[in-house]
C-alpha positions in Angstrom: 10.3 -27.8 8.8 6.8 -28.9 7.4 6.6 -32.0 9.3 7.6 -30.3 12.5 4.9 -27.6 11.9 2.2 -30.2 11.3 3.3 -32.1 14.4 3.0 -28.8 16.3 -0.7 -28.3 15.0 0.5 -25.5 12.7 -1.0 -27.0 9.5 -1.5 -23.6 7.8 2.1 -22.6 8.3 3.3 -26.0 7.2 1.5 -25.4 3.9 3.2 -21.9 3.3 6.6 -23.2 4.4 6.8 -25.1 1.2 7.1 -21.9 -0.8 9.6 -20.0 1.7 12.3 -18.1 -0.2 15.4 -16.6 1.6 15.2 -12.9 1.4 18.4 -12.3 3.1 20.7 -13.7 5.8 20.9 -12.5 9.4 23.5 -9.7 9.8 24.5 -10.3 13.4 27.8 -12.1 12.5 27.3 -14.5 15.3 29.6 -17.7 14.8 26.7 -20.1 15.6 23.9 -18.1 13.9 22.7 -19.4 10.5 19.4 -17.4 10.5 17.6 -15.8 7.5 14.8 -13.6 6.6 11.9 -14.7 4.4 10.7 -11.4 3.9 11.9 -7.8 4.2 13.4 -7.2 7.8 11.3 -5.1 10.0 12.4 -1.5 11.0 12.3 -2.3 14.7 10.3 -5.0 16.4 7.7 -7.0 14.5 4.9 -5.7 16.7 1.2 -6.8 16.9 0.5 -10.1 15.5 4.0 -11.5 16.3 4.7 -14.8 17.8 7.5 -17.4 17.9 7.3 -21.1 17.3 10.1 -23.2 18.6 10.7 -26.5 16.5 11.6 -29.5 18.2 14.9 -31.2 17.1 14.5 -35.1 17.2 18.0 -36.0 15.7 19.8 -35.4 19.1 22.0 -32.6 17.8 22.4 -29.3 19.6 20.7 -26.2 18.4 17.5 -24.4 17.9 15.2 -23.5 15.1 12.9 -20.7 16.0 10.2 -19.2 13.6 9.1 -15.6 13.9 5.6 -15.7 12.5 3.6 -12.5 11.9 0.0 -12.7 11.0 0.3 -16.2 9.6 3.5 -15.6 7.7 6.9 -16.9 8.4 9.1 -13.8 8.5 12.4 -15.0 10.0 14.0 -18.3 10.5 16.5 -18.5 13.5 18.9 -21.2 13.1 21.2 -21.2 16.3 24.1 -23.5 17.1 
């Protein structure tokens, strides 16, 4: 994740990614979802300061990794398929 963030020009996020901790798993029960929270889940949408970052997969496998970032902090890591 850190390498992909650096390659995407997200140097600050690459630094904080080294210290991410799993707060809790996604509760959607989707068979292809392996997503997790790195902070307390929001009560509703993230709101102002929220953005998504799609990390490219270079290994040829299917699936997506999308980061939910709020004010410079990674709050949720979506791991799909």
